[in-house]
N, C-alpha and C positions, 0 to 999 in steps of 0.2 A: 504494499500500499504506499510505504513511504517512498519506494522508487518510483511508483506511478505518479505520485504527487509531484516529486522532484521534476520528472520529465514534463509533467503538465506545466509546472512553473517556468521551465526552461523555454518551452515552446511559446507560452503566453509572453514572456519577455522578449523573445525573437520576434513575435507578431507585433508587438508594441513598437519595437525598433524599426521594423519594416514599415509599419503604418507611418511612423514619425518621419522616416526617409521619404515615403510617398507624399506625405503633406508638405515636407520641406520641398521636395521637387515641384510640386503644384504650386507652392507659393514663391518660387524663385522667379525674378524677372531678369532675363539675360537678353537685354536688348540695347542697341546703340542708337542715338539720335543725332542727326546732321542737319543744321539749318542751312538751306541753299539760298540762292537768290530769289528775290520776289518781284512783284509786279504792283504798280501803283493804279488806282482807279479815282473815280471822283469822290473825294472825302473818305476813302477807304484803300486799304492795301493789303496784300497777303504776302506770307512768307511760305516757301516750300520746305516741308519738313521730311526728311528721309528716315524712316523707322526700319531698323534692321533687326529681326527677330533671330537671335542665335539659338534659342531654346528648342526643346523637343516637343513643346505643346503651344497651342495658340494663346496669343495675349489680346487684351482688348485696350485699345487707346481711347481713354475717357474724354468726353466733351470738355471738361473744364481745363482750360490751358491758360497760363498767366506768364507775365514777365516779371522778373526780379531784377533791380528794383522796378516798382510799377510805373515806368515812364510811358508805357504804351498799353492800349486797352485791347485785349484780345476779345474776339467776338465768339460766343458759345457756338459749337457745331456739334454734330451727331457723333456717337461712338463709332469706333472703327475696328474691326477684328483683323489682325495680322497673323497668318498662319505660320507654323514652325519652319525655320529657315528661309523665310520670304522677307523681302525687302518692299516696303510699301511707301508710296509717295503720297503725302497728304497736304492739303493747303490749309494754312492757319490764317484766318482772316483777322483783320485789326480795323478799328474805328480811328481815324486820323483826328487829332486834337486840333481843330480849327476853330476860329480864324486866326488865332495866334500863331506867328511864325515859330516852327519848332526850333529848339536849341540843340545844337550838337551835343550829346552826352560825353562826359569825360569819365564815366564809370563803366565797369564791365557789366554786360547784360547776359542774362540766361533765361530761356524759354523752358518754363517747368511744366511737364506733362504728366498727369496721373495715369498710370498703366495697371491694369488688373491682370495677373496671371489666371491659370486655371482654377486656383483656390478662391478667386474673388476678392482677395485682400489686396486693396489698392496701394501702390507704391508710387512715390513721385521719382520721375526720371527727368534729367535736365539736359539741354544742349546749349552750347555758347551761341550768342547772337552777335554779329558784327555790328557795333553801334553806329558805324558810319553808314552801313547799309541801311539800318532802321531810320536813321535820321533822314537819308536821301529819300527813301520810300515815303515817309511821313510828309516832307516838304513837297514832294511831287503830288501827292494825294491832295494836298492843300492848296495847290496851284502856285506854289512858290518856285517857279522855274527860272533858271538862267535863261538870258536873252537868246543864246544859241539852241537852248532846248525848246524855248516857246516859238521860235521863228520856224514856220512851215512853208517853203516856197514851192511853187508849181509853175510850169512854163506851158504856153499855148501860143497859137497864131504865129508860128515862124515864117518869115519870109526872107528871101535873099535876092541880092542883086550882085553885080560883078564885084563891088568894093565893100558892100555893107550887108549884114544880117540883122534883122529886126525881130523882135519877139515880145510878147506880153508876159509879164510875171505877177502872179497873184502871192502876195506875201501876207500869211495869216499869222495872227498871234493867239496861241491857245492858252496862254496863261492869264491870270488876274492882275498882272503887272505891265505897265507900258514898257516899250523899248524905242530906241531911235535907230533907224538905219543910216548909217553915216557914210558908207560907200559900197559900191559894187565893183569887183574886179575879176579879172581872169588872167591867167599867166601868159604874156605875149601878146594880149589884146587890149584894145581901148574901148571900154564900156562907158556909154553916157546915158543918163536917165532923163527922160523928158520932165521937166519942172525941177530937176536938180535934187541934190541931197544936201543936208540931212532931212530925214522924213520920219515923223514920229507915227508910231502904230499903236493904238489904243488897246487896252485889255479886251480880249475876246472879239477882236474885229480883224479886218484885213484892209490892204491897200492894193490897188492895180497899178503896176509900173509899165511904162512903154520903154523899152530898152533898145539901144542901137549899139552894134559891135563894128569896129573897124580893126584893121591889122596895120599897125604903123611902121613895123620893121621887122624883117625876116630874121634879123640877128638875135632878136629878143624872144624868139619862140622857144619854148622848152623842147627837149629832145623828144622825138616820138617814142612811144612805149607807155606802159602804165605809170611810171613817175618821171617827170620831167625835172627841169631845174627848180631848185628849191623844194623838191618832193612833191610837186603838184602836177597831175595829169593834165595834158592839154584839153581844153574845154571846160575844166573845172571851174564853177562860180564860186566866188568867195564873197560873203556878205559881213561887212564889219557892222557890229551891233553895240549899242551902249544901253544898259538898263537904267532903272530909276535911281540906282546908287551911285551911277557914275562908272561902274565896272564895264570893261569892254571885252567882248569876246568875238571870235570869228567863227563863222559857220560855212563850211565847205559842202558843196554837193555837186554831183555830176547830173546834168539836165537830161531831158528825155532824149529818145533817139532822134527825133525830128531836128532839135536844135544842135545836137552833137553832130549830125550829118552836115548840116548847114555850116557849122563852123569848120569842119573838115574840108568841105568844099571851097570855102573862102580861103583857107590856108593853101589848098592845092592851087587855086587860081592865082593868088598873089605871089606865092613862094613854091613854084613847081619843084617837086621832088623832095620837099622838106619833111613829108610824112613817112619817107622811107628810112628805115634804120640804117645807120652807116655800116657798109660791109666791113667784115673783119678779115684782113689778108694775112695769112699765114706767113711767117718769116721763111725765106727760102733756105734750105739746108745747104751745106757744104757740097759743092760738086754738082748741085742741080741746075 
């Protein structure tokens, strides 16, 4: 009887230990979080979160997600189940604190995410947040864009004569702050705007520009190819912009196919052969 009782006791102890190991395994959260780049919207933005489940059972990423310190307001979203050995991509939305312009944080930030393993016991897991990224997303969501970010040019109505190319450019301001167009240039070309510059562009509005292009000297043209003199490709349009703080930025853009073809045609007419890349001659070997 004593032997039977001892065996039963040993089995019970072993069973309890096994049960404790099972519960511990079910209660373990073996996951890694990575906060990737985000996207800004109107008065809101979101950060992409990668959840890597290294465990052997599914985990539940709970809805309550927060930033520490609480400089940004995460919006509640639904729970999400991530299977074992699976990497899941989640969007974590935030409300932008507008209208006050956000201040660039000087402290470390972390995104705290409650995660429940198979046992259901919730544990907090965190991921580092790039403070510069968060500040940038917040200011974009609130409409605090730099002038080069706010300026959206588009080209239409391209015409060409032997010596001149003309086109219309609609310059839109997509931010809540004004900016001033101080100059329009292109490498090796002379651009003139009807009515002249500088030209103010009000918040959330646009201006229509009539632009004429001439080619004053073949020697000033950038070399053909993707990047010419000064690092700019031929036909690149450069807008010099000044925001309401006095800061100056430049925005570069390659125009549409019609204008690019017209400018290439102007170059070919005025400076024949200048669009051809210089040929590379191999040095002649000894005795050749």
